[in-house]
C-alpha positions in Angstrom: -21.2 -3.8 -23.1 -20.1 -1.2 -20.4 -17.0 0.9 -20.6 -15.2 0.1 -17.3 -12.3 2.3 -16.2 -9.9 0.9 -13.6 -7.7 3.6 -12.0 -4.6 2.1 -10.4 -3.1 -1.4 -10.6 -3.3 -2.3 -6.9 -4.3 -5.5 -5.1 -8.0 -5.3 -6.0 -7.6 -4.5 -9.7 -4.9 -7.1 -10.1 -7.6 -9.6 -8.9 -10.2 -8.1 -11.2 -8.0 -8.5 -14.2 -7.0 -12.0 -13.3 -10.6 -13.2 -12.8 -12.0 -11.1 -15.7 -15.2 -9.1 -16.2 -17.4 -9.2 -19.3 -16.9 -5.5 -20.3 -14.7 -3.2 -22.2 -12.0 -2.6 -19.6 -9.3 0.2 -19.6 -6.7 0.2 -16.8 -4.8 3.5 -16.1 -1.7 3.0 -14.0 1.7 4.6 -13.9 3.7 1.4 -14.2 3.3 -2.0 -16.1 3.6 -3.8 -12.7 2.3 -3.6 -9.2 4.7 -3.9 -6.3 3.3 -6.0 -3.4 3.5 -4.0 -0.2 3.8 -7.0 2.0 7.1 -8.0 0.5 8.7 -4.5 0.2 10.6 -4.8 3.6 11.9 -8.1 2.5 13.2 -6.5 -0.7 14.9 -3.7 1.3 16.4 -6.4 3.6 17.8 -8.3 0.6 15.6 -11.4 0.8 13.8 -10.8 -2.5 14.6 -9.3 -5.9 12.4 -6.6 -7.4 10.9 -9.1 -9.8 9.9 -11.5 -7.0 7.7 -8.8 -5.3 6.0 -7.5 -8.5 2.8 -8.5 -10.3 3.0 -8.1 -14.0 -0.1 -5.9 -14.6 0.6 -5.6 -18.4 0.5 -9.4 -18.8 -2.8 -9.5 -16.8 -4.3 -6.9 -19.1 -3.2 -8.8 -22.1 -4.7 -12.0 -20.9 -7.9 -10.2 -19.9 -8.3 -8.4 -23.2 -8.1 -5.1 -21.3 -6.5 -1.9 -22.6 -3.5 -0.7 -20.6 -2.8 3.0 -20.5 0.4 3.9 -18.7 -0.2 7.3 -17.0 -1.6 9.1 -14.0 -5.0 10.6 -13.5 -4.8 14.3 -13.0 -8.6 14.9 -12.6 -11.8 13.0 -12.4 -15.1 14.5 -13.3 -17.7 12.3 -11.6 -20.6 14.3 -12.9 -19.7 13.7 -16.5 -18.1 10.3 -16.0 -14.7 11.4 -17.4 -11.1 11.1 -16.3 -8.3 13.4 -17.5 -4.7 12.1 -17.5 -1.6 14.2 -16.8 -0.8 14.2 -20.6 -4.2 15.7 -21.4 -5.8 12.4 -22.6 -9.5 12.1 -21.6 -11.2 8.8 -21.0 -15.0 8.5 -20.6 -16.5 5.6 -18.7 -19.9 4.1 -17.7 -18.4 2.5 -14.6 -15.2 3.4 -12.8 -13.3 1.6 -10.1 -10.6 3.4 -8.1 -7.7 1.4 -6.6 -5.1 4.2 -6.8 -3.6 3.8 -3.3 -2.4 6.8 -1.2 0.7 8.9 -0.8 3.1 9.3 2.2 2.8 12.8 3.6 6.6 13.4 3.4 8.4 16.7 3.4 10.7 17.5 0.5 13.9 16.5 2.2 12.6 12.9 3.0 12.3 9.8 0.8 8.7 8.7 0.9 8.0 5.0 1.1 5.1 5.5 -1.3 4.9 5.3 -4.2 7.0 2.2 -4.1 8.7 2.5 -7.5 10.5 5.8 -6.9 11.4 4.6 -3.4 13.0 1.4 -4.8 14.9 3.3 -7.4 16.3 5.7 -4.9 17.1 2.9 -2.4 19.3 1.1 -5.0 21.2 4.4 -5.6 22.0 5.1 -1.9 22.0 1.9 0.1 25.7 1.2 -0.3 26.7 4.5 1.2 24.4 4.8 4.2 25.8 5.3 7.7 23.0 7.0 9.5 19.3 6.7 8.6 16.1 8.1 10.2 12.8 6.3 9.7 9.7 8.3 10.5 6.5 6.5 11.5 6.1 3.9 14.2 3.4 1.8 12.6 4.1 -1.6 11.1 5.5 -0.1 7.9 8.0 2.0 9.9 9.2 -0.7 12.2 9.6 -3.2 9.3 11.5 -0.6 7.2 13.8 0.4 10.1 14.8 -3.2 10.8 15.2 -4.1 7.1 17.5 -1.1 6.5 19.6 -1.9 9.6 19.8 -5.6 8.5 20.9 -4.8 4.9 23.3 -1.9 5.5 24.6 -2.0 9.0 23.8 1.7 9.3 22.8 3.4 12.6 19.0 3.5 12.2 16.8 5.7 14.4 13.0 5.1 14.3 10.9 8.2 15.2 7.3 7.6 16.6 5.4 10.3 18.5 2.6 8.0 19.6 2.1 4.4 20.7 0.9 2.3 17.7 0.6 -1.2 19.2 -1.0 -3.1 22.1 1.3 -3.6 25.1 2.3 -7.2 24.5 2.9 -6.7 20.8 4.7 -3.4 21.5 7.1 -5.3 23.8 8.0 -7.9 21.2 8.6 -5.2 18.6 10.8 -3.1 21.0 12.9 -6.2 21.7 13.4 -6.9 18.0 14.2 -3.2 17.3 16.9 -3.4 19.9 18.2 -6.8 18.6 18.5 -5.2 15.2 20.4 -2.2 16.5 17.5 0.3 15.8 17.2 3.1 18.3 13.6 4.1 19.1 12.8 7.8 19.8 9.3 8.5 21.2 9.1 11.9 19.5 8.3 13.5 16.2 11.1 13.9 13.8 12.5 17.4 13.5 15.0 18.2 10.9 18.2 19.5 12.6 17.8 17.3 15.7 21.0 17.3 17.8 23.7 15.1 16.5 25.0 14.2 13.0 22.4 14.6 10.3 21.2 11.3 8.7 22.3 10.4 5.3 18.7 9.4 4.5 15.3 10.1 6.0 12.6 7.5 5.1 9.1 8.6 5.6 6.4 6.0 6.3 4.1 8.1 8.6 0.6 9.1 7.5 -1.3 8.2 4.4 -2.5 11.2 2.3 -5.3 11.0 -0.2 -4.5 11.7 -3.9 -5.4 15.4 -4.5 -7.7 14.8 -7.4 -10.1 12.8 -5.3 -11.2 15.9 -3.4 -12.0 17.8 -6.6 -13.7 14.8 -8.4 -17.2 15.6 -7.0 -17.2 12.2 -5.2 -18.1 12.3 -1.5 -15.0 12.0 0.5 -14.1 11.8 4.2 -12.2 14.4 6.2 -8.9 13.0 4.8 -10.0 13.2 1.2 -10.5 9.5 0.7 -13.6 8.2 -1.2 -16.5 7.3 1.0 -18.0 4.0 0.0 -20.9 1.8 1.2 -20.6 -1.9 2.0 -20.7 -2.8 -1.7 -17.6 -0.6 -2.2 -19.6 1.9 -4.2 -19.3 5.6 -3.8 -22.0 6.9 -1.5 -22.6 9.8 -3.9 -22.0 8.2 -7.3 -23.0 4.5 -7.4 -21.4 3.9 -10.8 -18.0 4.5 -9.1 -16.4 1.9 -6.9 -13.3 2.4 -4.7 -11.1 -0.1 -2.9 -7.8 -0.3 -1.1 -6.1 2.7 0.6 -8.0 5.3 -1.5 -11.4 4.2 0.0 -13.0 4.7 3.4 -15.9 2.3 4.3 -18.5 4.8 5.6 -20.2 2.5 8.1 -17.2 0.3 9.1 -14.0 2.2 8.8 -10.8 0.1 9.1 -7.1 0.5 8.8 -5.6 1.2 5.4 -3.4 -1.8 4.9 -2.9 -4.6 2.4 -4.6 -7.1 4.7 -7.9 -5.3 4.1 -7.2 -4.4 0.4 -6.8 -8.1 -0.4 -10.3 -8.8 1.1 -11.7 -5.9 -1.0 -10.6 -7.7 -4.2 -13.1 -10.5 -4.3 -16.1 -8.3 -3.4 -15.1 -5.6 -5.9 -14.7 -8.2 -8.7 -18.1 -9.8 -7.9 -19.9 -6.4 -7.9 -18.3 -5.2 -11.1 -19.7 -8.4 -12.6 -23.2 -7.3 -11.5 -23.5 -9.2 -8.2 -24.7 -7.5 -5.0 -22.1 -8.8 -2.5 -21.6 -6.9 0.8 -18.2 -6.4 2.3 -17.6 -6.7 6.0 -14.2 -6.1 7.5 -12.8 -9.1 9.3 -13.0 -8.7 13.1 -9.4 -9.7 13.6 -6.8 -9.0 11.0 -3.6 -11.1 11.0 -0.5 -8.9 11.2 2.8 -10.4 10.2 5.7 -8.1 10.9 9.1 -8.9 9.4 12.1 -8.1 11.6 15.1 -7.5 9.4 16.5 -11.0 9.1 14.4 -14.1 8.4 12.5 -13.6 11.6 9.0 -12.2 12.1 6.2 -11.4 14.6 2.6 -12.5 14.2 -0.4 -10.9 15.9 -4.0 -11.9 15.7 -6.8 -11.0 18.1 -4.5 -9.9 20.9 -2.4 -13.1 20.7 1.1 -12.9 19.3 4.0 -15.2 18.4 7.5 -14.7 17.0 10.3 -16.6 15.5 12.0 -17.8 12.3 9.0 -20.1 11.7 6.7 -17.0 11.6 8.9 -15.5 8.9 8.7 -18.8 6.8 4.9 -18.6 7.3 4.7 -15.0 6.1 7.1 -15.8 3.2 4.8 -18.7 2.1 1.7 -16.5 2.3 3.3 -13.6 0.4 4.8 -15.8 -2.3 1.5 -17.6 -2.8 -0.3 -14.3 -3.3 2.2 -12.9 -5.9 2.6 -16.3 -7.7 -1.1 -16.5 -8.1 -0.9 -13.8 -10.7 1.9 -15.2 -12.8 
């Protein structure tokens, strides 16, 4: 029986625990639950409670017969197949799988959207007193967050984006919804001390940074520090190590770091940890569902887009079905 170390309780590892693998499994993760990223804007907007958007990882471990260790990895020694946690604990493994996510590259004065748990705790502390908010990052996470905050608080929200992030038709739909939600769009990088009253809160969604210990692990990484994997989701330098989700980069078919792809990683990762030899191929067109503050959303797939309350209901059903599948 192999000693399998799972680092991180993200989408893919939740699936592995649910389906089970016939090995001695240890999961290391900071929290006994996993917050589903697709529902976080809905939580900020007030449509969901915290419990509704969380997967109970501790319960999954118990049902799978896996050992749960609440903690963070401080270092990984790929050469000696050993992980060291922040409290000094060392865990040896035969096979490791990394689903540890990424960090938002936020300055000290900003509230990073990732990790989700510290963000959610801080959000509950400040949301009642917000008058002016800056959201940095014009991707899907940024526009959803900006509209969710405006919807929930009535604050004056400004979204900063220094580059175009969407195709023209989708960008037009998003711009109209930002305006409808009272969100001002500034096509510029955020600079602390911009003219005008300073914001009460700066939320940072721009840029995904690799966890620092990946660079020093001995694993092959890309220029951003993310683990390079082949089409079996195995490290290209250490085949006994797998990586999925945001912490991984598919060497021969790189794709955006988003939950849409992480969900697809899950079934391939689980099969290969069981000893199969299943290849992963990123879907050619990924469905994007962008929530717009209230119970309204935009869908985009393969250059086609739609919007309306019915899109939000569609997204809500998809998201709830995913989370409820782990209960």
